[in-house]
ZAFI-35167 format. One record per residue (C-alpha): residue number from 1; residue in three letters; x, y, z. Coordinates in steps of 0.5 Angstrom, whole numbers, always signed. Example, Ala and Ser with C-alpha at 12.3 -4.5 7.8 and 13.67 -1.06 7.14 Angstrom:
! residues 2
(site 1 ALA (+25 -9 +16))
(site 2 SER (+27 -2 +14))
! end
This chain:
! residues 405
(site 1 MET (+22 +112 -1))
(site 2 SER (+28 +113 +4))
(site 3 GLY (+23 +114 +10))
(site 4 ASP (+20 +107 +8))
(site 5 ILE (+27 +104 +7))
(site 6 SER (+29 +106 +14))
(site 7 SER (+22 +104 +17))
(site 8 SER (+23 +97 +14))
(site 9 LYS (+29 +97 +17))
(site 10 GLU (+27 +99 +24))
(site 11 ASN (+21 +94 +24))
(site 12 ARG (+26 +88 +22))
(site 13 GLY (+30 +90 +28))
(site 14 SER (+25 +90 +33))
(site 15 GLY (+22 +84 +31))
(site 16 GLY (+29 +80 +31))
(site 17 GLY (+30 +82 +38))
(site 18 ALA (+35 +88 +36))
(site 19 THR (+34 +95 +35))
(site 20 SER (+38 +100 +30))
(site 21 GLY (+43 +105 +34))
(site 22 GLU (+45 +112 +31))
(site 23 ASP (+50 +109 +26))
(site 24 GLY (+45 +104 +23))
(site 25 ARG (+48 +98 +27))
(site 26 SER (+44 +93 +30))
(site 27 VAL (+44 +93 +38))
(site 28 LEU (+41 +87 +42))
(site 29 SER (+35 +88 +46))
(site 30 SER (+35 +87 +53))
(site 31 PRO (+32 +81 +56))
(site 32 ARG (+27 +85 +59))
(site 33 ASP (+25 +87 +52))
(site 34 MET (+25 +80 +50))
(site 35 VAL (+21 +78 +56))
(site 36 PRO (+16 +83 +58))
(site 37 TRP (+14 +80 +64))
(site 38 LEU (+21 +79 +67))
(site 39 ASP (+25 +84 +71))
(site 40 SER (+30 +84 +77))
(site 41 SER (+25 +83 +82))
(site 42 LEU (+22 +77 +79))
(site 43 LEU (+29 +74 +77))
(site 44 GLY (+32 +76 +84))
(site 45 LEU (+26 +72 +88))
(site 46 ALA (+27 +66 +83))
(site 47 LEU (+34 +66 +85))
(site 48 VAL (+33 +67 +92))
(site 49 SER (+28 +61 +92))
(site 50 VAL (+33 +56 +88))
(site 51 GLY (+38 +58 +93))
(site 52 ILE (+33 +56 +99))
(site 53 VAL (+31 +50 +95))
(site 54 LEU (+39 +48 +94))
(site 55 ALA (+41 +49 +101))
(site 56 SER (+35 +45 +104))
(site 57 LEU (+37 +39 +99))
(site 58 PHE (+44 +40 +102))
(site 59 VAL (+41 +39 +109))
(site 60 GLN (+36 +34 +107))
(site 61 VAL (+42 +29 +104))
(site 62 SER (+47 +30 +109))
(site 63 PHE (+44 +30 +116))
(site 64 GLY (+39 +24 +119))
(site 65 THR (+39 +19 +124))
(site 66 TYR (+43 +15 +120))
(site 67 THR (+50 +17 +121))
(site 68 MET (+54 +19 +115))
(site 69 SER (+59 +25 +113))
(site 70 ILE (+57 +30 +109))
(site 71 THR (+62 +28 +104))
(site 72 ASP (+60 +21 +104))
(site 73 ALA (+53 +24 +103))
(site 74 TRP (+54 +28 +97))
(site 75 TYR (+59 +22 +94))
(site 76 ALA (+52 +18 +94))
(site 77 LEU (+48 +23 +91))
(site 78 LEU (+53 +23 +85))
(site 79 ASP (+54 +16 +85))
(site 80 ALA (+56 +14 +78))
(site 81 ASP (+53 +7 +79))
(site 82 VAL (+46 +11 +78))
(site 83 TRP (+48 +17 +74))
(site 84 TYR (+52 +13 +69))
(site 85 GLU (+47 +7 +69))
(site 86 PRO (+41 +8 +65))
(site 87 ARG (+37 +2 +68))
(site 88 VAL (+38 +4 +75))
(site 89 LEU (+36 +11 +74))
(site 90 GLY (+30 +9 +70))
(site 91 SER (+28 +5 +75))
(site 92 PHE (+28 +11 +80))
(site 93 LEU (+24 +15 +75))
(site 94 LEU (+20 +11 +72))
(site 95 GLY (+19 +5 +76))
(site 96 GLU (+22 -2 +75))
(site 97 GLU (+17 -5 +71))
(site 98 LEU (+16 +1 +66))
(site 99 MET (+23 +2 +66))
(site 100 ARG (+24 -5 +63))
(site 101 THR (+19 -4 +58))
(site 102 VAL (+21 +3 +56))
(site 103 LEU (+29 +1 +55))
(site 104 PHE (+27 -6 +53))
(site 105 VAL (+31 -10 +59))
(site 106 PRO (+29 -17 +59))
(site 107 GLU (+26 -20 +66))
(site 108 SER (+33 -24 +67))
(site 109 TYR (+37 -18 +68))
(site 110 ARG (+37 -16 +75))
(site 111 LEU (+39 -9 +78))
(site 112 PRO (+46 -8 +81))
(site 113 ASP (+46 -8 +89))
(site 114 LEU (+48 +0 +91))
(site 115 ALA (+52 +2 +97))
(site 116 THR (+48 +3 +103))
(site 117 ASN (+50 +10 +103))
(site 118 THR (+47 +11 +96))
(site 119 ASN (+41 +7 +98))
(site 120 ILE (+39 +12 +103))
(site 121 VAL (+40 +18 +99))
(site 122 TRP (+37 +16 +93))
(site 123 ASN (+31 +12 +96))
(site 124 MET (+29 +16 +102))
(site 125 ARG (+32 +23 +102))
(site 126 PHE (+33 +25 +95))
(site 127 PRO (+26 +23 +93))
(site 128 ARG (+23 +27 +99))
(site 129 VAL (+26 +33 +97))
(site 130 LEU (+23 +32 +90))
(site 131 VAL (+16 +31 +93))
(site 132 GLY (+16 +37 +97))
(site 133 ILE (+18 +41 +91))
(site 134 PHE (+12 +39 +87))
(site 135 VAL (+7 +39 +93))
(site 136 GLY (+10 +47 +94))
(site 137 MET (+9 +48 +87))
(site 138 ASN (+2 +45 +87))
(site 139 LEU (-1 +49 +93))
(site 140 ALA (+2 +56 +91))
(site 141 ILE (-1 +56 +84))
(site 142 SER (-8 +53 +87))
(site 143 GLY (-8 +58 +92))
(site 144 ALA (-6 +64 +87))
(site 145 ILE (-12 +61 +82))
(site 146 PHE (-17 +61 +88))
(site 147 GLN (-15 +68 +90))
(site 148 ALA (-17 +71 +83))
(site 149 VAL (-23 +67 +82))
(site 150 THR (-26 +69 +88))
(site 151 ARG (-23 +76 +88))
(site 152 ASN (-21 +74 +95))
(site 153 GLU (-15 +75 +98))
(site 154 LEU (-16 +70 +104))
(site 155 ALA (-18 +64 +99))
(site 156 SER (-14 +58 +99))
(site 157 PRO (-15 +51 +98))
(site 158 TYR (-15 +50 +106))
(site 159 ILE (-20 +55 +107))
(site 160 LEU (-25 +54 +102))
(site 161 GLY (-26 +47 +104))
(site 162 VAL (-22 +44 +98))
(site 163 SER (-17 +41 +102))
(site 164 SER (-22 +38 +107))
(site 165 GLY (-26 +35 +101))
(site 166 ALA (-20 +32 +98))
(site 167 GLY (-18 +29 +104))
(site 168 LEU (-24 +26 +106))
(site 169 ALA (-24 +23 +99))
(site 170 ILE (-17 +20 +100))
(site 171 LEU (-19 +17 +107))
(site 172 LEU (-25 +14 +104))
(site 173 THR (-21 +11 +99))
(site 174 LEU (-16 +8 +104))
(site 175 VAL (-20 +6 +109))
(site 176 VAL (-26 +3 +105))
(site 177 PHE (-24 +2 +98))
(site 178 SER (-17 +0 +99))
(site 179 SER (-17 -3 +92))
(site 180 MET (-17 +3 +89))
(site 181 SER (-11 +7 +92))
(site 182 SER (-8 +7 +85))
(site 183 LEU (-14 +12 +83))
(site 184 LEU (-12 +17 +89))
(site 185 PRO (-11 +23 +85))
(site 186 ILE (-18 +22 +81))
(site 187 THR (-21 +21 +88))
(site 188 ALA (-18 +27 +91))
(site 189 ALA (-20 +32 +85))
(site 190 LEU (-27 +29 +85))
(site 191 GLY (-27 +30 +93))
(site 192 GLY (-24 +37 +92))
(site 193 ALA (-29 +39 +87))
(site 194 THR (-35 +37 +91))
(site 195 ALA (-33 +41 +97))
(site 196 PHE (-32 +47 +92))
(site 197 VAL (-39 +47 +89))
(site 198 VAL (-42 +46 +96))
(site 199 VAL (-38 +52 +99))
(site 200 TYR (-40 +56 +93))
(site 201 ALA (-47 +54 +93))
(site 202 ILE (-48 +56 +100))
(site 203 ALA (-44 +62 +99))
(site 204 TRP (-49 +64 +93))
(site 205 LYS (-54 +69 +94))
(site 206 GLY (-55 +73 +88))
(site 207 GLY (-48 +73 +88))
(site 208 THR (-42 +72 +93))
(site 209 SER (-38 +76 +97))
(site 210 PRO (-31 +74 +100))
(site 211 VAL (-34 +74 +107))
(site 212 ARG (-39 +69 +105))
(site 213 LEU (-34 +65 +101))
(site 214 VAL (-30 +64 +107))
(site 215 LEU (-35 +63 +112))
(site 216 ALA (-38 +57 +108))
(site 217 GLY (-31 +54 +107))
(site 218 VAL (-30 +54 +114))
(site 219 ILE (-37 +50 +115))
(site 220 VAL (-35 +45 +109))
(site 221 ALA (-28 +44 +112))
(site 222 THR (-31 +43 +119))
(site 223 VAL (-36 +38 +116))
(site 224 CYS (-31 +34 +112))
(site 225 THR (-26 +34 +118))
(site 226 SER (-32 +31 +123))
(site 227 LEU (-33 +25 +117))
(site 228 GLN (-26 +24 +117))
(site 229 THR (-25 +23 +124))
(site 230 ALA (-31 +18 +124))
(site 231 LEU (-28 +14 +119))
(site 232 TYR (-22 +12 +124))
(site 233 LEU (-28 +8 +127))
(site 234 PHE (-28 +3 +121))
(site 235 ALA (-20 +2 +120))
(site 236 GLU (-19 -5 +121))
(site 237 ASP (-12 -4 +125))
(site 238 ILE (-9 +1 +129))
(site 239 SER (-3 +2 +124))
(site 240 THR (-8 +5 +119))
(site 241 VAL (-11 +10 +124))
(site 242 GLN (-4 +12 +126))
(site 243 SER (-2 +13 +118))
(site 244 ALA (-9 +17 +117))
(site 245 VAL (-7 +22 +123))
(site 246 ALA (-1 +23 +120))
(site 247 TRP (-3 +24 +113))
(site 248 THR (-9 +29 +115))
(site 249 THR (-4 +34 +119))
(site 250 GLY (+0 +34 +112))
(site 251 SER (+7 +30 +112))
(site 252 LEU (+13 +28 +107))
(site 253 THR (+15 +23 +112))
(site 254 GLY (+16 +16 +108))
(site 255 ALA (+16 +20 +101))
(site 256 ASP (+19 +16 +96))
(site 257 TRP (+20 +15 +88))
(site 258 SER (+13 +12 +88))
(site 259 GLU (+10 +19 +90))
(site 260 VAL (+15 +23 +85))
(site 261 ARG (+12 +19 +80))
(site 262 LEU (+5 +20 +82))
(site 263 VAL (+5 +27 +83))
(site 264 PHE (+10 +29 +77))
(site 265 PRO (+5 +29 +71))
(site 266 TRP (-1 +32 +75))
(site 267 THR (+4 +38 +77))
(site 268 VAL (+6 +39 +69))
(site 269 ILE (-1 +39 +67))
(site 270 ALA (-3 +44 +73))
(site 271 LEU (+3 +48 +72))
(site 272 GLY (+2 +49 +64))
(site 273 LEU (-6 +50 +65))
(site 274 ALA (-5 +55 +70))
(site 275 LEU (+1 +59 +66))
(site 276 ALA (-4 +59 +60))
(site 277 GLY (-10 +62 +64))
(site 278 SER (-6 +67 +67))
(site 279 ARG (-9 +73 +62))
(site 280 GLN (-16 +70 +64))
(site 281 LEU (-14 +71 +71))
(site 282 ASN (-12 +78 +70))
(site 283 VAL (-19 +80 +67))
(site 284 LEU (-23 +76 +72))
(site 285 LEU (-19 +81 +77))
(site 286 LEU (-22 +87 +74))
(site 287 GLY (-29 +85 +76))
(site 288 GLU (-35 +81 +73))
(site 289 GLN (-38 +86 +69))
(site 290 THR (-32 +89 +66))
(site 291 ALA (-29 +82 +64))
(site 292 GLY (-36 +80 +61))
(site 293 ALA (-36 +87 +57))
(site 294 LEU (-29 +85 +54))
(site 295 GLY (-32 +78 +51))
(site 296 MET (-31 +73 +57))
(site 297 SER (-35 +68 +59))
(site 298 VAL (-34 +69 +66))
(site 299 GLU (-38 +63 +69))
(site 300 ARG (-34 +58 +64))
(site 301 VAL (-27 +61 +65))
(site 302 ARG (-28 +61 +73))
(site 303 PHE (-31 +54 +73))
(site 304 ALA (-25 +52 +68))
(site 305 LEU (-20 +55 +72))
(site 306 SER (-22 +53 +79))
(site 307 SER (-22 +46 +76))
(site 308 VAL (-14 +47 +75))
(site 309 ALA (-14 +49 +82))
(site 310 ILE (-17 +43 +85))
(site 311 LEU (-13 +39 +80))
(site 312 ALA (-7 +42 +83))
(site 313 ALA (-9 +42 +90))
(site 314 ALA (-11 +34 +90))
(site 315 ALA (-5 +32 +87))
(site 316 SER (-1 +35 +93))
(site 317 ILE (-6 +32 +98))
(site 318 ALA (-5 +25 +94))
(site 319 VAL (+2 +25 +96))
(site 320 ALA (+3 +29 +102))
(site 321 GLY (-4 +30 +106))
(site 322 ILE (-7 +36 +108))
(site 323 VAL (-1 +41 +108))
(site 324 GLY (-5 +48 +111))
(site 325 PHE (-3 +55 +109))
(site 326 VAL (+2 +54 +104))
(site 327 GLY (-3 +56 +98))
(site 328 LEU (-5 +63 +103))
(site 329 ILE (+2 +65 +104))
(site 330 VAL (+6 +64 +98))
(site 331 PRO (+1 +68 +93))
(site 332 HIS (+1 +74 +98))
(site 333 VAL (+9 +74 +99))
(site 334 VAL (+10 +74 +91))
(site 335 ARG (+5 +79 +90))
(site 336 THR (+8 +84 +95))
(site 337 ILE (+15 +83 +91))
(site 338 VAL (+13 +82 +84))
(site 339 GLY (+6 +86 +83))
(site 340 SER (-1 +83 +82))
(site 341 ASP (+0 +81 +74))
(site 342 TYR (-2 +74 +74))
(site 343 LYS (+4 +72 +69))
(site 344 ARG (+9 +74 +74))
(site 345 LEU (+5 +72 +80))
(site 346 MET (+5 +65 +77))
(site 347 ILE (+12 +64 +76))
(site 348 GLY (+14 +67 +83))
(site 349 CYS (+9 +62 +86))
(site 350 ILE (+13 +56 +82))
(site 351 PHE (+19 +58 +85))
(site 352 VAL (+17 +61 +92))
(site 353 GLY (+12 +55 +94))
(site 354 PRO (+18 +50 +94))
(site 355 ALA (+22 +54 +98))
(site 356 LEU (+17 +55 +103))
(site 357 LEU (+15 +47 +104))
(site 358 VAL (+22 +44 +103))
(site 359 SER (+25 +49 +108))
(site 360 ALA (+19 +47 +113))
(site 361 ASP (+20 +40 +112))
(site 362 VAL (+28 +41 +114))
(site 363 GLY (+25 +43 +120))
(site 364 ALA (+20 +38 +121))
(site 365 ARG (+25 +32 +119))
(site 366 LEU (+31 +35 +124))
(site 367 GLY (+28 +39 +129))
(site 368 MET (+26 +34 +134))
(site 369 GLN (+33 +31 +133))
(site 370 VAL (+37 +37 +134))
(site 371 LEU (+33 +40 +140))
(site 372 PHE (+31 +34 +144))
(site 373 ASP (+36 +28 +141))
(site 374 SER (+29 +25 +139))
(site 375 PRO (+29 +21 +132))
(site 376 ASN (+21 +23 +131))
(site 377 GLN (+19 +27 +126))
(site 378 LEU (+14 +33 +126))
(site 379 PRO (+9 +33 +120))
(site 380 VAL (+11 +39 +116))
(site 381 GLY (+4 +41 +116))
(site 382 ILE (+5 +43 +123))
(site 383 LEU (+10 +48 +121))
(site 384 THR (+7 +51 +116))
(site 385 GLY (+1 +52 +120))
(site 386 LEU (+6 +55 +126))
(site 387 ILE (+8 +60 +120))
(site 388 GLY (+1 +61 +117))
(site 389 GLY (-3 +62 +123))
(site 390 PRO (+1 +69 +125))
(site 391 TYR (+2 +71 +118))
(site 392 PHE (-6 +71 +117))
(site 393 LEU (-6 +75 +124))
(site 394 TYR (-1 +80 +121))
(site 395 LEU (-6 +80 +114))
(site 396 MET (-12 +82 +119))
(site 397 ARG (-8 +87 +123))
(site 398 LYS (-5 +90 +117))
(site 399 ARG (-11 +91 +112))
(site 400 GLU (-17 +95 +114))
(site 401 GLN (-21 +92 +109))
(site 402 LEU (-19 +85 +109))
(site 403 GLY (-22 +80 +103))
(site 404 ASP (-23 +83 +96))
(site 405 LEU (-17 +84 +92))
! end
């Protein structure tokens, strides 16, 4: 009887996040025991990534072609006219029309005029950082999912043709069906999904292999890029061509609250589905035969998870264009630090993706000004390409058998 009572106490202790010490008193469990996938490597990676994002935010808010002191910039970011006025803050987060509906603001009410510094920080610099954060998250988790689904460490939205397919769909919408611009995430998702299906069909020969998938992705991406170039001929004015060229290289220039509102809900959905599917991704890495033996419907799961990856990539492309190599680099960096468990890998990608893209955008925005005293800005896709290309070569040199996970 005494043994049963002791066992019962131990069970209650472990279930409540505490254990019994030698003297019978409850001892709190460590955070590692309460959250099994959390350890020092993942926590350190997250903290470093958050630090990089905050440092990039500091630079983005404080510096630019419009001159203001660092103190003035941060006073503008923390302006009480924004933070303590729900209608002003709501107009940024929801848009003025939806804000009036949600907060029951009459049409006769006019939003107050903000100071010049506050307008620049809140309407130009701060939303650009937020868009970079969401785009980095989406591209990172999209690449991680594709690498597990294809069991190919070279897989990414860019290399598998998804980015080019989504880009073609969006460019077609902007040039030919401009009245449907509000449906950009949907058209991008359809374009990316179509491109991925074509890649898979080309690579299929009683199954697929990493090499065939990569080669098929290159073929589809090349065709989509050629069609994008052809669409420039149908543009009505030169400004459309210029914006399209900047967009196809990937850029956060001009990002504002409309882009934040566009990408945010799709990001939340994609992140939630990706985290929920992390266990299935771990099973897929074991191989099709093992996954099937464990009761998984492999093709259905693969299709569902690929849809999540396409949604994430399409949402980022809809607001930032085709930003290359983020989906390839980030999962590799995170996997090197925290291991291959996809629960931990996804959490790491959520932090490292924004750190890479936001910091790269600092260089894209301010690099020309610092080096050449020029107000021009580089598309962020150029910098991620300059980072990703050498890293891709590094992977090829480091790994004897490059491809399979």
